[in-house]
N, C-alpha and C positions, 0 to 999 in steps of 0.2 A: 924379707922377700915378699911382703906386701907394702901395702903403699896405703896407708890412713888416712879418711881421709875425715873433713869433724861432719859434726853430726850436726845437719839444720834443725832449726827448732821448727822448721812442720814436720818431721818427717816423724813419720810412729816408731815406738821403741823395739817396735819390730825388726826392724832394718839392717840394726845395728845391735842385738840381744845382743849377752857374752863372746864378746868377740875377746881374743884371744890379743897379748901385748902386742903384735903384730899386725890390728887393724883385719886378725881372720876372725873368722865364725869359727867354733870350736870343732869336730867333729862328733855326730852325736854319737850314743857309746850304742852299739851289736846288741842285739837280742841272744838272749844264747843259742840258737838254734843256727844261725846268720853267724853268728862269732864265729863258727866250724871251718878252723884252715887243711886244708888240704897238707895239714903230714899229723904225724900223733904225736901226744904231747900228753904229761901227767893227768889229764882230765877230758880227756879222749875216749869220748863211746867206741872203741873198738870194733863193734860190731857196726854200727851204722860207720866208721874210715872205713873198713875192707866192702860196705854196698856202694857209699857212693863211687869211694877206686873204684870200683866198676865198673858202674855208668857213667864216670868219666872219661873211661878209657872206647868203651865204645859207644859212647857219643861222635868224637872224630871217626868215625867207620862211620857213620850212619847222617851224621852231615847235621848232628843236636834232634833231626825227628825221635820218638822214641817206641821204639817196637813194639813198648806198650799199651801205648795210644794204636795205635795204628793194630795192634794184631783186636784190642777191644773192638774197633769198629768193623771190624771184619768175623768177626763172634757173630756180633750184633744182626748186619745185616746178613748173614749168612743162614743163621736161625728164622730172623722175624722172615725169610725169602722159602727156605723147607718148609714153613707150617703157611707159611701162602699160594695155597697149589692152582688157587685164581691167576695171582699172578704168573704163573712158570705157563700155563697154558698162554695168554695171550704174548706175553717172552715168547712163546714158541711160534706163535701167531706170526708177531712182526717180526721173528730170523726168517718167516719163508718168506715172509710177503717183501721181505727185503733183497731176497734168491733170488725169487721171481719179474725183481726189475734188472735186475742184473743183470739175471740169459734175456728180456728179453731186446734191452738197449745189445748185449752184447752179437744177438742176433738181427738186431736191425741194422748194425755197424758193419756187420761180413754180410747181410742182401746188398745191403744198399751204397758198403765198398768205397760209402767220404765218411765226412767225420756229420755226428746229428749232434744232433739237444740230451744233454746229460739228465740223467736219470737222478740228484741228487744233486747239489749246488755247496759248495761250502757257506759257512758262517756271514759277513762281512766284516768282519776280521781278522778272519785267516786268507792269506797270502800266502801261503803252499802253489797252491794250484792257480794261482789268477793267469799265465802263459799259455798261448796259443797254443803249444806244443802240448798240452794236457789233455790236447781236447782231440788227440789225433789216436790212434786205434795201435800197441795198444795200453797208450800208461793211461789214456781213460777208463780203459778199466780199472787199470792201478788203482789209480786215487776214489773211483767212485766207494770203489771194496770196500778200500780202509772210510769214510767218509758215513757209508752206513753201517758198519764194524763200531767208527762214531755214535753213532747214533743209538745201535743198541746196547749197547753200553750203557753210554744215560740213561734209556730207557728202566736198565735193569738192576744200574747201581740209583734209583732215585721212584719214592713211590712206592715204595714198600712200607706195610700199615705198620705201625709198633718201635719203628726202627725214627730213633733220636738226628734231628738235622741239623745238629754237632758231626754224627756219625754218618750221614747220608752227603752229608759233602765232603766227609773225608772221604768211603769208598769212591762218593764222582770223582773229585782232586787223584786219588791213586791209583785208577783204570788211563784217565787222562794222562798221566805224568807215565805210565805203557805203555799207550798209544802211541803217543809223541816221538815214541822212544825209535818206534818202528815204520813210521809215516815210511811213504813210498820217499817222500823230495831228499830224504837221509842217505839214499843208497847212488854209487853209479849206473851200477843196473836196472832202474823203476826211475827212476830224475831223466828227460827227454831233459829240460832246458842243463845238468852238469854232462851230460856224453856228447852234447853239439860243444860244449869249450868245451872239453875237453879233447874233442876230433878235433875243433880247427887249431886247435895248440899244442896239436904233440905229445898231452900228457903231463905239459911242464906245467899246466894251473896244483896240478896237482902235487909238484917238483918243490911251488914257492909252499902252495898249504905245509905241506911234511915242514919246510926251513922254518913257519911263522908258528908251528906247535912244536920244533923243537924250541923253540926261541920262547914262547910261552909260559914251554911246559920249564924252564930255566929258570926264569923268570917267576914261577912262583913257587920253584921249591926254593929261592938266595929270599923272600918275598919283595920280589921287584914291583913298583907298579908296572902296567901294559906299560910297551911302546908307544912312545911320543908326548907320556905324562911327561917328559919332564921339558919338553916345550911350551911349558902351562905352569911354570914355581911361582908360588904367591910373591906377590912385590914386585911382579915384569910383567909379563903377561893377562893376569887377573890377581885379581884383590889389589890394585896399582893404585888406587884410588887416595890422594898425600893423608899425614892425619898423624896420632900420635897416640902412643898408649900414654893413659894418665892414669890407668889404674893399675894393678895388681895382687892377686892371693892367690889360690895356694889351687883354685879352680878357671880363674877365670880371666884374664886380662880385657880390658876395659876400653875399648878405639873415638878416641876423638877427629869426623876430622876434618881438614881443615874448610871457612867458609868460601868459595869464591862466588859471592856476593857480596855489595855493601853492607847489607841489609839484610838480615833472617827473623824469618818469625821469631820471638822471645818464645811461644813452649817446642823444645827441647825435643828429640823426637831420639827411645832407649830399643834398639833392636837385640829380642834373641833367638839366635836361631838351630836348631833340633842340636842338641850337643851329640848325638851320632857318625855327624858327621863336622869334617867342616864348616868356617860361618862362608865360608864365601861367598854361595849358592848365589849368596844380596849381591857379589860383590867384583863378579867377575868381570869380561872383559869391556873396556870404556864405552862400546856399545851397546849392553848392554848390563850395565850395573844399576839395581834395583837404589846403592848406597849416593853412586855421584850423578842418578838423577834428582834424586830429592835432594840434593846438596847447590844444584847448578838452581832450585826451584828456593830457593831461599830455605833453606832447614838446615840448622846444626844437630847433627846425626853422629849416636853412639851405636857402639857394639860391639857384643858381648862373644869372644875368642873363647874357646871353649878349649884348658887345657883335653891331652889324648894318656887317660891315669891305667895307668902298670896292675898292675900283683898289691903294688902295696896300698894303690887305694879303694884296697878290695871293702872294707866296709866305709865307702861315703853312700850315703843314702840320699836317698831324693829330699827330705828334711833338707842336706848339707846343700845340694843339687840347687833350693828355694833357697836360705839363706846366702852362700857364699856365692850365688849366681844372679842372680833376678835381687837380691837385695841388698845388699852389695851394693850392684850399678844402681837400683837407684837413688839411693847415698851418698855415690859419687859421683852421678848427672845432678844431684841436686846443690849439691854444696860449688861443681861449678856454675848450672842455669839456679841458682838459689830466688824465693819465691817465684817459679814457676811450676808451672802446670804441663808433665808429660804425653809424647803422647808415646803409648805403650804399644808397640809389633812385636806380633811373636809367630814364629816362618812353626810348624807342623806339633812336634811334642816340645819346640821352644815355648812357640804361641798356651801347649797344656800346661807352662809351668809356668808362665806369666799370668794367667786360668787361678790358677793354687795361691801364686801371691797377692794377683788382688786381689779375689776370694777375700781370705789373712786378713790382709786387710779393711777394707771394709768390715771387715769384723768386730777387728780392733779400732774402728773410728776414725783409718787417716784415709785420705780424699787426695793422692796423687796425682790422678791419672786424670788431662784434657780427654783422650781420649785413648781406646783401644784396637787395637788391628789384627786380628787371628788368617792366615794364611794352610790355608789346609788343615787346620788346627782343629780334635776334636773335644768335648769334655764330654757327652760322653758317649761309652764304648762297648753298647749291647750291638751293635750296627759292624763291628769295626772292617765287613769287608774278607774278599779269604781270607787273610791273615787271620781270621778267627780259624782255620783247621787248626793253627797251632797251638792252639792256649784253650790247652785243660789241664786239670791237678796232675795228669799222667805227665802231662807235658814239661809244667812248669818243675818237675817236681826232676823231671833229667834235663832240664836242662841249668838245673841250678847247680846240680853236682860234679855235670862237668865245666859249671861258670868256678865251683866251690875248688876244684883240683890245680885252674892257675888264676885265682884274684877275679878275674873279668872274663870277656864276649869280650873277643876278636872282632873283628871288623868281617874278617873271611865268613867269618862262622853264622856273621851275619846273616853276607849276602846270600847264601847259601837259601834263606826259605822265600826270599823276595824274589831271586832267580826263577825256582822253581814254579808258585806263581803263575810267568811267564813267562813258562817253562821253553813254547815255540816258538817266541819269539826274542826272549837273553836266551836262548841254550843251546838248539838246534838249529837254528837259525845260526849263531854264530857259526859251527862247525861245518854246516854246510859252505859257507859267505866266503870264509877264512881260509880254510883245510878242504876243502875238498872244489871251492870256483879260484881259490885262493886271489880270492880276493882280497888289500892290504885294507884295513878299518880306519876310516876318516877316526885321526883325531880332534875334538873343539875342545870347548873351553866346558861345558857342559858335561860331557862323558871324561874327560880329566878332573873333575871335580869329585865324580863319581865315584871316580880310585881309587879320591883322600881320604877313607873314612877313620875314622875315633874307634877308641878303645870303651864301651862300658864296663865299669862297676860290678862286680858281682853283685854288692846290696840290693846299689838302687836298681840295680836292672830286675833283679826280682822281685821290688816293692813294691815298682806299676806296672810292669806286667799285672801280678797278683794284685794290686789298687784300683788300677784302672779298666784293663784289661780283663779281667777276671771274676774280680767285682762289682765295680761301677763305683766304686764306695764316690767318685766324686759329686757324680750327680746328687747322688742318690744321702749325702749328705756322712760319709761316714768317715771322709777322707779326715787326717789327724794330721793339723799345721799350725807349729806352735806350742802343740801341746794340746787342744782340743779341733771338735769337727771343725768344718766350712762349708760352709752353701752356698753356691755360682750366686744364686739369686742375691747375693751380697755385693754384689757387682755393679757398678750404677754408671757407670765411663758407655756416654755409645760408642756401639762400637758397630766395625768397618768387618767381614767373613767371612771370606772369598773361600770357594769352593772348586774345585775344577771335571769337568767331564767324564775325565776317564784319569783319575784317582783307584788305583787299585793299595793302594796306603793309605786311602783319607779319608770314603767314597763320597762326593758329595754329599745324597740322604745324610751319613750318616751326623759330617759337619753341620748341616740345615739345621739338626736338634739343639739347637742352639735356639731357635725358637724358642724350642718345650722350655728355656728353665733360664730364660737370662731376664731380669725384670730391666731393661731398661731399654731405649732404638737399638731395633737392631739393622743395617741396610747389609745387604744380601748382595754376594759377587759370585751367581756362573760361570766361571769363562771353559773356548776351550782349551784344553790343553788336558796334561801328567800332571801326578804331582808334583816333576819338578816347571816341567815346559810350558808350565800354565798360569805360574808364577813368574818365572821369568819371559813374559809379555810383556817388554819395550816397548811403547810406541812405532809404531813403522811395520812392523813385524810382519810377515805377509799373513796371510790368512788365520789370526785372528778375531775371536766374535764371542760374547757375554752378554752376557743379563743381569738386572742387577733393579734390587725395589728393594724402598725404607719400609721396614714396619715399626710405629709406635710403641710401647710401653705396653697401651689400654687398646690397642687392637685385632681383633679376630682370629685365630692359630690358622693357617693355609698351608694345605700338607704340600709337599715337596712337588708333587705329581700336581698337581695345580698351580703354584708356585712355578715354576717349569714351562707350564704349555697355557696359563694368561700374561706371560711375562715378556715383553718383546723383547725382543737379540738385536745387539746393534752389533757395530762391525771397528774391528781396531783392540786398545791395547786397553784394559781393565786402572791400568795405571794412574789416569789421567784422574779416569771420576778420581779415581782413592788422593790425587792431589788438591782437585779441587775440597771432596768433603774435610781435608784436613783445613785446607785452609778457610771454610766453612767457621770450625769450631778452635782458632788460632785464633791471638791476637794481630793486629798494625803489624811489618815490623820494623825494627830495632836494630840499633849496633848489635854485629854478632863476640858474645861474652870472651870473655879470655880463654886459650887454648888451658886446658890441665896442664899439670906435672909431667912431663913429657918423660919415659919413664927408656919408651923406643920412639923411632919411627914406625910407623903401620906399612903390614897389616902385621906387624909386636913379635915375637919367637916363640908362644902356645902354637900356633899353627901350621911351626917344623917340625911340631914332634911326633914322630916316626913311633 
């Protein structure tokens, strides 16, 4: 199954420790609690089995959301609100004031007989009511009453003394979800733009939308990808940069890309993408492929392609992902390019895993990195954005019971939480435009990649949620790797870190916290765009901008708000800044290293696993 690489002389022992006869790192033994499987056995605790079985069935109905966690948040809010008469009076006053504003606006519209200024404007990110048709009566009454109601519920669910911060956030989030469901933009009777389109097309938009809904339902039931994805098959339209799979174990394939220049920088680049999606987010179409960009700039590039685990991989843990993922990849790269340091690159959770590996190597005295680059990656998880809504003991136990039954977390179960965070854009906007407006959604490379997810093993997903998101072990010195705790202060290679302005997965202020923990030179970039589109920001991409500044390891700390205010903004792609930064930390160009032993052509075989 694997292709074993010889161990370089300058590689720390941990890179290939305990390898099996096929060169693969052995699986870490699961703890008794984690080793429980979704079936009865001679040593099974029957009461725990039935508890988990019940909750796993419930989870499939609730999309993985714990009813107990929601109930706890509701009761906390309700109990404190019930004992806060001052807050109740204030909310009553606000409700009366909003009613007066709406009544005055309605009376003004009736008297003027024409369009008048609204009494409340949507938030800047709310695009539902931007059309001119919404300014006319009675539609202005519909959307402004909705916005006033939305504003009142935000006041009602926040600022109640005594409610825990997470419960307050959950209540505000839940109220927003319910209100988004009943937005006037979602219904034919209250949406003037939808009415106009239906009138102009004689209802054919609704016919098309119904057909699209039936097709989406059929695809969902059959486990098929969305329509149009077939045009973006890896190896053809996307993930098409030429290369070879030069190493394979049970968890990864390592791709080495063919050089396109006569000479290359001596230091190879190793990219560790997140394991929750297929790797080719960084090798999309040729015009926006980061891999192709780097190869054309004269770098030897290696990419980790993660296996799509199934129920048999349920006991793969974080330690297995560190060893069989990053550590084995480093060993393979050093075998192909011996005596050269590596530019390590990590995207999203791949960056977190790269930090864990780099801290482990640093603790053990190794020094394989010329630099480390992190894209939308966190090492501190105390402020991970709205994902924190789903991180507490009740929610994690519920999620673990769901994974315990099937052995993994499925891609559809993962996507539910992300879609709810931005339900107005990702759920209701899709229903409006596709199923009511009848507009066929345009498929493109990034959207096709987003539909090509991977599963996550039960044990690994439980460990990273608990160790990182719940307990924040990595930056507090409790994370165990190689049998001992590690500290990110042992990372000494210069760091290039990128945060994106609209990131809902790894908020840029959370990414910026690297300044608090890393004892090394840190160059931080804040770029426009979101978690994915901000990273895929090739030169020539329209409407892109960024800010960049470098902090030496002994510089005084600058808080993120001050940093953003005083750092000048530049137009264009941050990729050019990054490749210049890499060049300053690389040697003079040399002849390209030989390609490693080819096991398959890029993009390999793991990328096609369903």
